[in-house]
mmCIF file of the N, C-alpha and C atoms, coordinates in Angstrom:
data_MODEL
# 
_entry.id   MODEL 
# 
loop_
_atom_site.group_PDB 
_atom_site.id 
_atom_site.type_symbol 
_atom_site.label_atom_id 
_atom_site.label_alt_id 
_atom_site.label_comp_id 
_atom_site.label_asym_id 
_atom_site.label_entity_id 
_atom_site.label_seq_id 
_atom_site.pdbx_PDB_ins_code 
_atom_site.Cartn_x 
_atom_site.Cartn_y 
_atom_site.Cartn_z 
_atom_site.occupancy 
_atom_site.B_iso_or_equiv 
_atom_site.pdbx_formal_charge 
_atom_site.auth_seq_id 
_atom_site.auth_comp_id 
_atom_site.auth_asym_id 
_atom_site.auth_atom_id 
_atom_site.pdbx_PDB_model_num 
ATOM 1   N N  . UNK A 1 1  ? -22.137 8.029   -18.425 1.00 0.00 ? 1  UNK A N  1 
ATOM 2   C CA . UNK A 1 1  ? -21.216 9.233   -18.695 1.00 0.00 ? 1  UNK A CA 1 
ATOM 3   C C  . UNK A 1 1  ? -19.912 7.942   -18.599 1.00 0.00 ? 1  UNK A C  1 
ATOM 4   N N  . UNK A 1 2  ? -18.831 7.876   -19.868 1.00 0.00 ? 2  UNK A N  1 
ATOM 5   C CA . UNK A 1 2  ? -17.791 7.044   -18.937 1.00 0.00 ? 2  UNK A CA 1 
ATOM 6   C C  . UNK A 1 2  ? -16.671 7.447   -18.066 1.00 0.00 ? 2  UNK A C  1 
ATOM 7   N N  . UNK A 1 3  ? -16.535 6.416   -17.151 1.00 0.00 ? 3  UNK A N  1 
ATOM 8   C CA . UNK A 1 3  ? -15.294 7.276   -16.076 1.00 0.00 ? 3  UNK A CA 1 
ATOM 9   C C  . UNK A 1 3  ? -13.912 7.055   -16.294 1.00 0.00 ? 3  UNK A C  1 
ATOM 10  N N  . UNK A 1 4  ? -13.140 8.545   -16.580 1.00 0.00 ? 4  UNK A N  1 
ATOM 11  C CA . UNK A 1 4  ? -11.917 8.468   -17.292 1.00 0.00 ? 4  UNK A CA 1 
ATOM 12  C C  . UNK A 1 4  ? -10.825 7.852   -16.739 1.00 0.00 ? 4  UNK A C  1 
ATOM 13  N N  . UNK A 1 5  ? -10.890 7.896   -15.342 1.00 0.00 ? 5  UNK A N  1 
ATOM 14  C CA . UNK A 1 5  ? -9.713  6.944   -14.697 1.00 0.00 ? 5  UNK A CA 1 
ATOM 15  C C  . UNK A 1 5  ? -9.928  5.607   -14.424 1.00 0.00 ? 5  UNK A C  1 
ATOM 16  N N  . UNK A 1 6  ? -10.520 4.479   -15.344 1.00 0.00 ? 6  UNK A N  1 
ATOM 17  C CA . UNK A 1 6  ? -10.760 3.701   -15.354 1.00 0.00 ? 6  UNK A CA 1 
ATOM 18  C C  . UNK A 1 6  ? -9.985  2.723   -16.351 1.00 0.00 ? 6  UNK A C  1 
ATOM 19  N N  . UNK A 1 7  ? -9.112  3.920   -17.427 1.00 0.00 ? 7  UNK A N  1 
ATOM 20  C CA . UNK A 1 7  ? -8.133  4.041   -19.057 1.00 0.00 ? 7  UNK A CA 1 
ATOM 21  C C  . UNK A 1 7  ? -6.358  3.598   -18.228 1.00 0.00 ? 7  UNK A C  1 
ATOM 22  N N  . UNK A 1 8  ? -6.899  4.638   -16.791 1.00 0.00 ? 8  UNK A N  1 
ATOM 23  C CA . UNK A 1 8  ? -5.451  4.688   -16.011 1.00 0.00 ? 8  UNK A CA 1 
ATOM 24  C C  . UNK A 1 8  ? -4.846  3.995   -15.558 1.00 0.00 ? 8  UNK A C  1 
ATOM 25  N N  . UNK A 1 9  ? -3.732  3.590   -15.223 1.00 0.00 ? 9  UNK A N  1 
ATOM 26  C CA . UNK A 1 9  ? -2.689  1.757   -14.723 1.00 0.00 ? 9  UNK A CA 1 
ATOM 27  C C  . UNK A 1 9  ? -2.967  2.998   -12.991 1.00 0.00 ? 9  UNK A C  1 
ATOM 28  N N  . UNK A 1 10 ? -2.293  2.042   -12.454 1.00 0.00 ? 10 UNK A N  1 
ATOM 29  C CA . UNK A 1 10 ? -3.055  1.858   -11.398 1.00 0.00 ? 10 UNK A CA 1 
ATOM 30  C C  . UNK A 1 10 ? -1.884  2.872   -10.522 1.00 0.00 ? 10 UNK A C  1 
ATOM 31  N N  . UNK A 1 11 ? -0.950  3.190   -10.594 1.00 0.00 ? 11 UNK A N  1 
ATOM 32  C CA . UNK A 1 11 ? -0.139  3.791   -10.278 1.00 0.00 ? 11 UNK A CA 1 
ATOM 33  C C  . UNK A 1 11 ? -0.478  5.176   -10.607 1.00 0.00 ? 11 UNK A C  1 
ATOM 34  N N  . UNK A 1 12 ? -0.682  6.122   -11.476 1.00 0.00 ? 12 UNK A N  1 
ATOM 35  C CA . UNK A 1 12 ? -1.764  7.417   -11.501 1.00 0.00 ? 12 UNK A CA 1 
ATOM 36  C C  . UNK A 1 12 ? -3.162  7.387   -11.100 1.00 0.00 ? 12 UNK A C  1 
ATOM 37  N N  . UNK A 1 13 ? -3.677  6.336   -10.156 1.00 0.00 ? 13 UNK A N  1 
ATOM 38  C CA . UNK A 1 13 ? -5.347  6.619   -10.280 1.00 0.00 ? 13 UNK A CA 1 
ATOM 39  C C  . UNK A 1 13 ? -5.144  7.469   -8.761  1.00 0.00 ? 13 UNK A C  1 
ATOM 40  N N  . UNK A 1 14 ? -6.568  8.566   -9.045  1.00 0.00 ? 14 UNK A N  1 
ATOM 41  C CA . UNK A 1 14 ? -6.522  9.427   -7.576  1.00 0.00 ? 14 UNK A CA 1 
ATOM 42  C C  . UNK A 1 14 ? -5.583  8.406   -6.471  1.00 0.00 ? 14 UNK A C  1 
ATOM 43  N N  . UNK A 1 15 ? -5.289  8.879   -5.657  1.00 0.00 ? 15 UNK A N  1 
ATOM 44  C CA . UNK A 1 15 ? -5.124  8.224   -4.219  1.00 0.00 ? 15 UNK A CA 1 
ATOM 45  C C  . UNK A 1 15 ? -5.895  8.989   -3.033  1.00 0.00 ? 15 UNK A C  1 
ATOM 46  N N  . UNK A 1 16 ? -6.823  7.481   -2.687  1.00 0.00 ? 16 UNK A N  1 
ATOM 47  C CA . UNK A 1 16 ? -7.615  8.592   -1.653  1.00 0.00 ? 16 UNK A CA 1 
ATOM 48  C C  . UNK A 1 16 ? -6.817  7.726   -0.464  1.00 0.00 ? 16 UNK A C  1 
ATOM 49  N N  . UNK A 1 17 ? -7.200  8.880   0.741   1.00 0.00 ? 17 UNK A N  1 
ATOM 50  C CA . UNK A 1 17 ? -6.605  7.895   2.026   1.00 0.00 ? 17 UNK A CA 1 
ATOM 51  C C  . UNK A 1 17 ? -7.319  7.245   2.810   1.00 0.00 ? 17 UNK A C  1 
ATOM 52  N N  . UNK A 1 18 ? -7.113  6.152   2.138   1.00 0.00 ? 18 UNK A N  1 
ATOM 53  C CA . UNK A 1 18 ? -7.379  5.601   3.040   1.00 0.00 ? 18 UNK A CA 1 
ATOM 54  C C  . UNK A 1 18 ? -7.037  4.574   4.062   1.00 0.00 ? 18 UNK A C  1 
ATOM 55  N N  . UNK A 1 19 ? -6.918  2.618   4.435   1.00 0.00 ? 19 UNK A N  1 
ATOM 56  C CA . UNK A 1 19 ? -6.393  1.841   5.566   1.00 0.00 ? 19 UNK A CA 1 
ATOM 57  C C  . UNK A 1 19 ? -5.626  1.553   4.441   1.00 0.00 ? 19 UNK A C  1 
ATOM 58  N N  . UNK A 1 20 ? -4.563  1.376   4.871   1.00 0.00 ? 20 UNK A N  1 
ATOM 59  C CA . UNK A 1 20 ? -3.103  0.237   4.120   1.00 0.00 ? 20 UNK A CA 1 
ATOM 60  C C  . UNK A 1 20 ? -3.752  -1.296  3.600   1.00 0.00 ? 20 UNK A C  1 
ATOM 61  N N  . UNK A 1 21 ? -3.530  -1.447  2.872   1.00 0.00 ? 21 UNK A N  1 
ATOM 62  C CA . UNK A 1 21 ? -4.149  -2.361  2.473   1.00 0.00 ? 21 UNK A CA 1 
ATOM 63  C C  . UNK A 1 21 ? -3.463  -3.927  3.505   1.00 0.00 ? 21 UNK A C  1 
ATOM 64  N N  . UNK A 1 22 ? -4.865  -4.821  3.954   1.00 0.00 ? 22 UNK A N  1 
ATOM 65  C CA . UNK A 1 22 ? -3.896  -5.321  4.799   1.00 0.00 ? 22 UNK A CA 1 
ATOM 66  C C  . UNK A 1 22 ? -2.417  -6.400  4.493   1.00 0.00 ? 22 UNK A C  1 
ATOM 67  N N  . UNK A 1 23 ? -2.751  -6.655  2.818   1.00 0.00 ? 23 UNK A N  1 
ATOM 68  C CA . UNK A 1 23 ? -1.374  -7.154  2.400   1.00 0.00 ? 23 UNK A CA 1 
ATOM 69  C C  . UNK A 1 23 ? 0.568   -6.452  2.360   1.00 0.00 ? 23 UNK A C  1 
ATOM 70  N N  . UNK A 1 24 ? 0.016   -5.320  3.362   1.00 0.00 ? 24 UNK A N  1 
ATOM 71  C CA . UNK A 1 24 ? 1.097   -4.109  2.574   1.00 0.00 ? 24 UNK A CA 1 
ATOM 72  C C  . UNK A 1 24 ? 1.876   -4.770  4.110   1.00 0.00 ? 24 UNK A C  1 
ATOM 73  N N  . UNK A 1 25 ? 3.118   -4.559  4.195   1.00 0.00 ? 25 UNK A N  1 
ATOM 74  C CA . UNK A 1 25 ? 4.118   -4.373  5.149   1.00 0.00 ? 25 UNK A CA 1 
ATOM 75  C C  . UNK A 1 25 ? 5.518   -4.184  4.864   1.00 0.00 ? 25 UNK A C  1 
ATOM 76  N N  . UNK A 1 26 ? 6.550   -3.860  5.835   1.00 0.00 ? 26 UNK A N  1 
ATOM 77  C CA . UNK A 1 26 ? 7.602   -2.743  5.890   1.00 0.00 ? 26 UNK A CA 1 
ATOM 78  C C  . UNK A 1 26 ? 7.875   -3.258  7.165   1.00 0.00 ? 26 UNK A C  1 
ATOM 79  N N  . UNK A 1 27 ? 9.465   -3.177  7.430   1.00 0.00 ? 27 UNK A N  1 
ATOM 80  C CA . UNK A 1 27 ? 10.335  -3.369  7.983   1.00 0.00 ? 27 UNK A CA 1 
ATOM 81  C C  . UNK A 1 27 ? 10.038  -2.376  9.574   1.00 0.00 ? 27 UNK A C  1 
ATOM 82  N N  . UNK A 1 28 ? 9.636   -1.217  9.433   1.00 0.00 ? 28 UNK A N  1 
ATOM 83  C CA . UNK A 1 28 ? 9.554   -0.884  10.072  1.00 0.00 ? 28 UNK A CA 1 
ATOM 84  C C  . UNK A 1 28 ? 8.638   -1.193  11.407  1.00 0.00 ? 28 UNK A C  1 
ATOM 85  N N  . UNK A 1 29 ? 7.858   -1.561  10.613  1.00 0.00 ? 29 UNK A N  1 
ATOM 86  C CA . UNK A 1 29 ? 6.374   -2.477  11.204  1.00 0.00 ? 29 UNK A CA 1 
ATOM 87  C C  . UNK A 1 29 ? 6.655   -3.470  12.789  1.00 0.00 ? 29 UNK A C  1 
ATOM 88  N N  . UNK A 1 30 ? 7.788   -4.210  12.376  1.00 0.00 ? 30 UNK A N  1 
ATOM 89  C CA . UNK A 1 30 ? 8.632   -4.765  13.572  1.00 0.00 ? 30 UNK A CA 1 
ATOM 90  C C  . UNK A 1 30 ? 9.871   -4.313  13.634  1.00 0.00 ? 30 UNK A C  1 
ATOM 91  N N  . UNK A 1 31 ? 10.169  -3.503  13.061  1.00 0.00 ? 31 UNK A N  1 
ATOM 92  C CA . UNK A 1 31 ? 11.135  -2.770  14.112  1.00 0.00 ? 31 UNK A CA 1 
ATOM 93  C C  . UNK A 1 31 ? 11.543  -1.004  15.136  1.00 0.00 ? 31 UNK A C  1 
ATOM 94  N N  . UNK A 1 32 ? 10.640  -0.620  14.887  1.00 0.00 ? 32 UNK A N  1 
ATOM 95  C CA . UNK A 1 32 ? 9.880   0.814   15.293  1.00 0.00 ? 32 UNK A CA 1 
ATOM 96  C C  . UNK A 1 32 ? 8.638   0.202   16.530  1.00 0.00 ? 32 UNK A C  1 
ATOM 97  N N  . UNK A 1 33 ? 8.353   -0.766  16.616  1.00 0.00 ? 33 UNK A N  1 
ATOM 98  C CA . UNK A 1 33 ? 7.237   -0.255  17.367  1.00 0.00 ? 33 UNK A CA 1 
ATOM 99  C C  . UNK A 1 33 ? 7.669   -1.395  18.846  1.00 0.00 ? 33 UNK A C  1 
ATOM 100 N N  . UNK A 1 34 ? 6.518   -0.940  19.633  1.00 0.00 ? 34 UNK A N  1 
ATOM 101 C CA . UNK A 1 34 ? 7.183   -1.549  21.220  1.00 0.00 ? 34 UNK A CA 1 
ATOM 102 C C  . UNK A 1 34 ? 5.992   -3.125  20.977  1.00 0.00 ? 34 UNK A C  1 
ATOM 103 N N  . UNK A 1 35 ? 4.723   -3.045  20.514  1.00 0.00 ? 35 UNK A N  1 
ATOM 104 C CA . UNK A 1 35 ? 4.187   -4.383  20.744  1.00 0.00 ? 35 UNK A CA 1 
ATOM 105 C C  . UNK A 1 35 ? 2.836   -3.844  21.798  1.00 0.00 ? 35 UNK A C  1 
ATOM 106 N N  . UNK A 1 36 ? 2.824   -2.489  21.817  1.00 0.00 ? 36 UNK A N  1 
ATOM 107 C CA . UNK A 1 36 ? 2.369   -2.452  23.405  1.00 0.00 ? 36 UNK A CA 1 
ATOM 108 C C  . UNK A 1 36 ? 1.410   -1.548  23.314  1.00 0.00 ? 36 UNK A C  1 
ATOM 109 N N  . UNK A 1 37 ? 2.203   -0.678  23.401  1.00 0.00 ? 37 UNK A N  1 
ATOM 110 C CA . UNK A 1 37 ? 0.798   0.801   22.143  1.00 0.00 ? 37 UNK A CA 1 
ATOM 111 C C  . UNK A 1 37 ? -0.039  1.078   20.932  1.00 0.00 ? 37 UNK A C  1 
ATOM 112 N N  . UNK A 1 38 ? 0.791   0.311   20.075  1.00 0.00 ? 38 UNK A N  1 
ATOM 113 C CA . UNK A 1 38 ? -0.059  -0.107  18.754  1.00 0.00 ? 38 UNK A CA 1 
ATOM 114 C C  . UNK A 1 38 ? -0.111  1.654   17.817  1.00 0.00 ? 38 UNK A C  1 
ATOM 115 N N  . UNK A 1 39 ? 1.428   2.380   18.401  1.00 0.00 ? 39 UNK A N  1 
ATOM 116 C CA . UNK A 1 39 ? 1.667   3.572   17.598  1.00 0.00 ? 39 UNK A CA 1 
ATOM 117 C C  . UNK A 1 39 ? 2.554   3.571   16.626  1.00 0.00 ? 39 UNK A C  1 
ATOM 118 N N  . UNK A 1 40 ? 1.802   4.201   15.415  1.00 0.00 ? 40 UNK A N  1 
ATOM 119 C CA . UNK A 1 40 ? 2.658   4.077   14.140  1.00 0.00 ? 40 UNK A CA 1 
ATOM 120 C C  . UNK A 1 40 ? 3.301   4.708   14.032  1.00 0.00 ? 40 UNK A C  1 
ATOM 121 N N  . UNK A 1 41 ? 4.901   4.425   13.356  1.00 0.00 ? 41 UNK A N  1 
ATOM 122 C CA . UNK A 1 41 ? 6.174   6.127   12.740  1.00 0.00 ? 41 UNK A CA 1 
ATOM 123 C C  . UNK A 1 41 ? 5.086   6.134   12.101  1.00 0.00 ? 41 UNK A C  1 
ATOM 124 N N  . UNK A 1 42 ? 5.892   7.358   11.989  1.00 0.00 ? 42 UNK A N  1 
ATOM 125 C CA . UNK A 1 42 ? 5.808   7.835   10.506  1.00 0.00 ? 42 UNK A CA 1 
ATOM 126 C C  . UNK A 1 42 ? 6.740   6.975   9.380   1.00 0.00 ? 42 UNK A C  1 
ATOM 127 N N  . UNK A 1 43 ? 6.263   7.047   7.826   1.00 0.00 ? 43 UNK A N  1 
ATOM 128 C CA . UNK A 1 43 ? 7.383   6.287   7.280   1.00 0.00 ? 43 UNK A CA 1 
ATOM 129 C C  . UNK A 1 43 ? 8.580   7.273   6.721   1.00 0.00 ? 43 UNK A C  1 
ATOM 130 N N  . UNK A 1 44 ? 9.406   6.622   6.278   1.00 0.00 ? 44 UNK A N  1 
ATOM 131 C CA . UNK A 1 44 ? 10.267  7.052   5.756   1.00 0.00 ? 44 UNK A CA 1 
ATOM 132 C C  . UNK A 1 44 ? 10.860  6.973   4.408   1.00 0.00 ? 44 UNK A C  1 
ATOM 133 N N  . UNK A 1 45 ? 11.549  8.290   4.330   1.00 0.00 ? 45 UNK A N  1 
ATOM 134 C CA . UNK A 1 45 ? 11.680  7.960   2.351   1.00 0.00 ? 45 UNK A CA 1 
ATOM 135 C C  . UNK A 1 45 ? 11.964  7.278   1.737   1.00 0.00 ? 45 UNK A C  1 
ATOM 136 N N  . UNK A 1 46 ? 12.924  5.978   2.696   1.00 0.00 ? 46 UNK A N  1 
ATOM 137 C CA . UNK A 1 46 ? 13.964  4.890   2.901   1.00 0.00 ? 46 UNK A CA 1 
ATOM 138 C C  . UNK A 1 46 ? 12.873  3.797   2.794   1.00 0.00 ? 46 UNK A C  1 
ATOM 139 N N  . UNK A 1 47 ? 11.870  4.151   2.841   1.00 0.00 ? 47 UNK A N  1 
ATOM 140 C CA . UNK A 1 47 ? 11.743  2.442   3.556   1.00 0.00 ? 47 UNK A CA 1 
ATOM 141 C C  . UNK A 1 47 ? 10.568  1.230   2.010   1.00 0.00 ? 47 UNK A C  1 
ATOM 142 N N  . UNK A 1 48 ? 11.494  0.443   2.950   1.00 0.00 ? 48 UNK A N  1 
ATOM 143 C CA . UNK A 1 48 ? 11.614  -0.225  1.541   1.00 0.00 ? 48 UNK A CA 1 
ATOM 144 C C  . UNK A 1 48 ? 9.759   -1.303  2.392   1.00 0.00 ? 48 UNK A C  1 
ATOM 145 N N  . UNK A 1 49 ? 8.462   -1.725  1.520   1.00 0.00 ? 49 UNK A N  1 
ATOM 146 C CA . UNK A 1 49 ? 7.850   -2.286  1.208   1.00 0.00 ? 49 UNK A CA 1 
ATOM 147 C C  . UNK A 1 49 ? 7.977   -3.805  0.157   1.00 0.00 ? 49 UNK A C  1 
ATOM 148 N N  . UNK A 1 50 ? 6.865   -4.282  0.756   1.00 0.00 ? 50 UNK A N  1 
ATOM 149 C CA . UNK A 1 50 ? 6.550   -6.052  0.330   1.00 0.00 ? 50 UNK A CA 1 
ATOM 150 C C  . UNK A 1 50 ? 5.083   -6.279  0.439   1.00 0.00 ? 50 UNK A C  1 
ATOM 151 N N  . UNK A 1 51 ? 5.013   -6.796  -0.230  1.00 0.00 ? 51 UNK A N  1 
ATOM 152 C CA . UNK A 1 51 ? 3.053   -7.792  -0.448  1.00 0.00 ? 51 UNK A CA 1 
ATOM 153 C C  . UNK A 1 51 ? 3.297   -9.076  0.345   1.00 0.00 ? 51 UNK A C  1 
ATOM 154 N N  . UNK A 1 52 ? 2.491   -9.220  1.301   1.00 0.00 ? 52 UNK A N  1 
ATOM 155 C CA . UNK A 1 52 ? 2.696   -10.694 1.411   1.00 0.00 ? 52 UNK A CA 1 
ATOM 156 C C  . UNK A 1 52 ? 2.174   -11.352 0.813   1.00 0.00 ? 52 UNK A C  1 
ATOM 157 N N  . UNK A 1 53 ? 1.330   -10.829 -0.765  1.00 0.00 ? 53 UNK A N  1 
ATOM 158 C CA . UNK A 1 53 ? 0.433   -11.754 -1.506  1.00 0.00 ? 53 UNK A CA 1 
ATOM 159 C C  . UNK A 1 53 ? 1.626   -12.119 -2.228  1.00 0.00 ? 53 UNK A C  1 
ATOM 160 N N  . UNK A 1 54 ? 2.940   -11.629 -2.822  1.00 0.00 ? 54 UNK A N  1 
ATOM 161 C CA . UNK A 1 54 ? 3.374   -12.124 -3.637  1.00 0.00 ? 54 UNK A CA 1 
ATOM 162 C C  . UNK A 1 54 ? 4.735   -11.753 -2.997  1.00 0.00 ? 54 UNK A C  1 
ATOM 163 N N  . UNK A 1 55 ? 5.363   -11.386 -1.684  1.00 0.00 ? 55 UNK A N  1 
ATOM 164 C CA . UNK A 1 55 ? 6.365   -11.108 -1.278  1.00 0.00 ? 55 UNK A CA 1 
ATOM 165 C C  . UNK A 1 55 ? 7.379   -10.777 -1.966  1.00 0.00 ? 55 UNK A C  1 
ATOM 166 N N  . UNK A 1 56 ? 6.973   -9.618  -2.335  1.00 0.00 ? 56 UNK A N  1 
ATOM 167 C CA . UNK A 1 56 ? 7.872   -9.030  -3.283  1.00 0.00 ? 56 UNK A CA 1 
ATOM 168 C C  . UNK A 1 56 ? 8.000   -6.964  -3.384  1.00 0.00 ? 56 UNK A C  1 
ATOM 169 N N  . UNK A 1 57 ? 8.087   -7.270  -4.102  1.00 0.00 ? 57 UNK A N  1 
ATOM 170 C CA . UNK A 1 57 ? 8.566   -5.538  -3.959  1.00 0.00 ? 57 UNK A CA 1 
ATOM 171 C C  . UNK A 1 57 ? 6.848   -4.815  -4.842  1.00 0.00 ? 57 UNK A C  1 
ATOM 172 N N  . UNK A 1 58 ? 6.231   -5.891  -5.914  1.00 0.00 ? 58 UNK A N  1 
ATOM 173 C CA . UNK A 1 58 ? 5.264   -5.208  -6.490  1.00 0.00 ? 58 UNK A CA 1 
ATOM 174 C C  . UNK A 1 58 ? 3.956   -6.267  -6.052  1.00 0.00 ? 58 UNK A C  1 
ATOM 175 N N  . UNK A 1 59 ? 2.846   -6.196  -6.945  1.00 0.00 ? 59 UNK A N  1 
ATOM 176 C CA . UNK A 1 59 ? 1.719   -6.131  -5.994  1.00 0.00 ? 59 UNK A CA 1 
ATOM 177 C C  . UNK A 1 59 ? 0.830   -7.519  -7.178  1.00 0.00 ? 59 UNK A C  1 
ATOM 178 N N  . UNK A 1 60 ? 0.122   -8.253  -6.706  1.00 0.00 ? 60 UNK A N  1 
ATOM 179 C CA . UNK A 1 60 ? -0.861  -9.097  -8.022  1.00 0.00 ? 60 UNK A CA 1 
ATOM 180 C C  . UNK A 1 60 ? -0.827  -7.988  -8.840  1.00 0.00 ? 60 UNK A C  1 
ATOM 181 N N  . UNK A 1 61 ? -0.975  -6.080  -8.675  1.00 0.00 ? 61 UNK A N  1 
ATOM 182 C CA . UNK A 1 61 ? -1.859  -6.103  -9.917  1.00 0.00 ? 61 UNK A CA 1 
ATOM 183 C C  . UNK A 1 61 ? -0.280  -5.783  -10.680 1.00 0.00 ? 61 UNK A C  1 
ATOM 184 N N  . UNK A 1 62 ? 1.011   -5.903  -10.990 1.00 0.00 ? 62 UNK A N  1 
ATOM 185 C CA . UNK A 1 62 ? 2.256   -6.090  -10.928 1.00 0.00 ? 62 UNK A CA 1 
ATOM 186 C C  . UNK A 1 62 ? 2.357   -4.498  -10.883 1.00 0.00 ? 62 UNK A C  1 
ATOM 187 N N  . UNK A 1 63 ? 1.785   -3.646  -10.317 1.00 0.00 ? 63 UNK A N  1 
ATOM 188 C CA . UNK A 1 63 ? 2.371   -2.854  -10.159 1.00 0.00 ? 63 UNK A CA 1 
ATOM 189 C C  . UNK A 1 63 ? 3.329   -2.504  -8.170  1.00 0.00 ? 63 UNK A C  1 
ATOM 190 N N  . UNK A 1 64 ? 4.154   -1.317  -8.515  1.00 0.00 ? 64 UNK A N  1 
ATOM 191 C CA . UNK A 1 64 ? 4.866   -1.276  -7.377  1.00 0.00 ? 64 UNK A CA 1 
ATOM 192 C C  . UNK A 1 64 ? 4.002   -0.991  -5.698  1.00 0.00 ? 64 UNK A C  1 
ATOM 193 N N  . UNK A 1 65 ? 4.592   -1.471  -5.048  1.00 0.00 ? 65 UNK A N  1 
ATOM 194 C CA . UNK A 1 65 ? 4.473   -1.947  -3.162  1.00 0.00 ? 65 UNK A CA 1 
ATOM 195 C C  . UNK A 1 65 ? 4.960   -0.572  -2.554  1.00 0.00 ? 65 UNK A C  1 
ATOM 196 N N  . UNK A 1 66 ? 4.041   0.800   -2.016  1.00 0.00 ? 66 UNK A N  1 
ATOM 197 C CA . UNK A 1 66 ? 4.553   1.593   -1.368  1.00 0.00 ? 66 UNK A CA 1 
ATOM 198 C C  . UNK A 1 66 ? 3.417   2.277   -0.974  1.00 0.00 ? 66 UNK A C  1 
ATOM 199 N N  . UNK A 1 67 ? 3.707   3.442   0.034   1.00 0.00 ? 67 UNK A N  1 
ATOM 200 C CA . UNK A 1 67 ? 2.562   3.869   1.396   1.00 0.00 ? 67 UNK A CA 1 
ATOM 201 C C  . UNK A 1 67 ? 1.521   4.304   0.624   1.00 0.00 ? 67 UNK A C  1 
ATOM 202 N N  . UNK A 1 68 ? 1.030   4.725   -0.217  1.00 0.00 ? 68 UNK A N  1 
ATOM 203 C CA . UNK A 1 68 ? 0.389   5.772   -1.009  1.00 0.00 ? 68 UNK A CA 1 
ATOM 204 C C  . UNK A 1 68 ? -0.444  4.857   -1.944  1.00 0.00 ? 68 UNK A C  1 
ATOM 205 N N  . UNK A 1 69 ? 0.231   4.485   -2.809  1.00 0.00 ? 69 UNK A N  1 
ATOM 206 C CA . UNK A 1 69 ? -0.344  3.375   -3.707  1.00 0.00 ? 69 UNK A CA 1 
ATOM 207 C C  . UNK A 1 69 ? -0.423  2.372   -2.905  1.00 0.00 ? 69 UNK A C  1 
ATOM 208 N N  . UNK A 1 70 ? -0.597  1.717   -1.478  1.00 0.00 ? 70 UNK A N  1 
ATOM 209 C CA . UNK A 1 70 ? -1.404  0.620   -1.071  1.00 0.00 ? 70 UNK A CA 1 
ATOM 210 C C  . UNK A 1 70 ? -2.095  0.982   -0.326  1.00 0.00 ? 70 UNK A C  1 
ATOM 211 N N  . UNK A 1 71 ? -2.807  2.457   -0.430  1.00 0.00 ? 71 UNK A N  1 
ATOM 212 C CA . UNK A 1 71 ? -3.825  2.891   0.066   1.00 0.00 ? 71 UNK A CA 1 
ATOM 213 C C  . UNK A 1 71 ? -5.254  3.216   -0.755  1.00 0.00 ? 71 UNK A C  1 
ATOM 214 N N  . UNK A 1 72 ? -4.682  3.089   -1.997  1.00 0.00 ? 72 UNK A N  1 
ATOM 215 C CA . UNK A 1 72 ? -5.625  2.923   -2.979  1.00 0.00 ? 72 UNK A CA 1 
ATOM 216 C C  . UNK A 1 72 ? -6.647  2.375   -3.056  1.00 0.00 ? 72 UNK A C  1 
ATOM 217 N N  . UNK A 1 73 ? -8.003  2.449   -2.836  1.00 0.00 ? 73 UNK A N  1 
ATOM 218 C CA . UNK A 1 73 ? -9.151  1.410   -3.148  1.00 0.00 ? 73 UNK A CA 1 
ATOM 219 C C  . UNK A 1 73 ? -9.233  0.708   -4.630  1.00 0.00 ? 73 UNK A C  1 
ATOM 220 N N  . UNK A 1 74 ? -8.644  2.236   -5.305  1.00 0.00 ? 74 UNK A N  1 
ATOM 221 C CA . UNK A 1 74 ? -8.978  1.243   -6.749  1.00 0.00 ? 74 UNK A CA 1 
ATOM 222 C C  . UNK A 1 74 ? -8.153  0.744   -7.403  1.00 0.00 ? 74 UNK A C  1 
ATOM 223 N N  . UNK A 1 75 ? -7.023  0.382   -6.768  1.00 0.00 ? 75 UNK A N  1 
ATOM 224 C CA . UNK A 1 75 ? -6.369  -0.888  -7.114  1.00 0.00 ? 75 UNK A CA 1 
ATOM 225 C C  . UNK A 1 75 ? -7.210  -2.568  -7.052  1.00 0.00 ? 75 UNK A C  1 
ATOM 226 N N  . UNK A 1 76 ? -7.112  -2.761  -7.930  1.00 0.00 ? 76 UNK A N  1 
ATOM 227 C CA . UNK A 1 76 ? -7.612  -3.915  -8.443  1.00 0.00 ? 76 UNK A CA 1 
ATOM 228 C C  . UNK A 1 76 ? -6.719  -4.976  -7.101  1.00 0.00 ? 76 UNK A C  1 
ATOM 229 N N  . UNK A 1 77 ? -5.475  -5.535  -5.936  1.00 0.00 ? 77 UNK A N  1 
ATOM 230 C CA . UNK A 1 77 ? -5.942  -6.116  -5.359  1.00 0.00 ? 77 UNK A CA 1 
ATOM 231 C C  . UNK A 1 77 ? -5.851  -5.423  -3.738  1.00 0.00 ? 77 UNK A C  1 
ATOM 232 N N  . UNK A 1 78 ? -6.508  -4.512  -3.935  1.00 0.00 ? 78 UNK A N  1 
ATOM 233 C CA . UNK A 1 78 ? -6.361  -3.417  -2.458  1.00 0.00 ? 78 UNK A CA 1 
ATOM 234 C C  . UNK A 1 78 ? -7.779  -4.328  -1.869  1.00 0.00 ? 78 UNK A C  1 
ATOM 235 N N  . UNK A 1 79 ? -7.320  -5.150  -0.626  1.00 0.00 ? 79 UNK A N  1 
ATOM 236 C CA . UNK A 1 79 ? -7.751  -4.634  0.723   1.00 0.00 ? 79 UNK A CA 1 
ATOM 237 C C  . UNK A 1 79 ? -8.240  -4.501  2.165   1.00 0.00 ? 79 UNK A C  1 
ATOM 238 N N  . UNK A 1 80 ? -8.719  -3.854  2.122   1.00 0.00 ? 80 UNK A N  1 
ATOM 239 C CA . UNK A 1 80 ? -9.373  -3.075  3.165   1.00 0.00 ? 80 UNK A CA 1 
ATOM 240 C C  . UNK A 1 80 ? -8.941  -3.878  4.277   1.00 0.00 ? 80 UNK A C  1 
ATOM 241 N N  . UNK A 1 81 ? -8.084  -3.104  5.837   1.00 0.00 ? 81 UNK A N  1 
ATOM 242 C CA . UNK A 1 81 ? -7.727  -3.780  6.734   1.00 0.00 ? 81 UNK A CA 1 
ATOM 243 C C  . UNK A 1 81 ? -8.823  -4.578  7.481   1.00 0.00 ? 81 UNK A C  1 
# 
């Protein structure tokens, strides 16, 4: 039986609660940390994300970079940490 998710664009694939892609970056990683505790702060509504592979707000799969979408192993560019 064919998988109906195969025909969906990456942004519409079901999102799993996986670790973020190793290429996902956002300003909070550099500003809201003391570098010692390793605590992760909650993402804010206005967080701007970028991909280290493209250095832009869209990934190598031409889909937007964002917190939930870049935790989706269904994206072709996803690489677990």
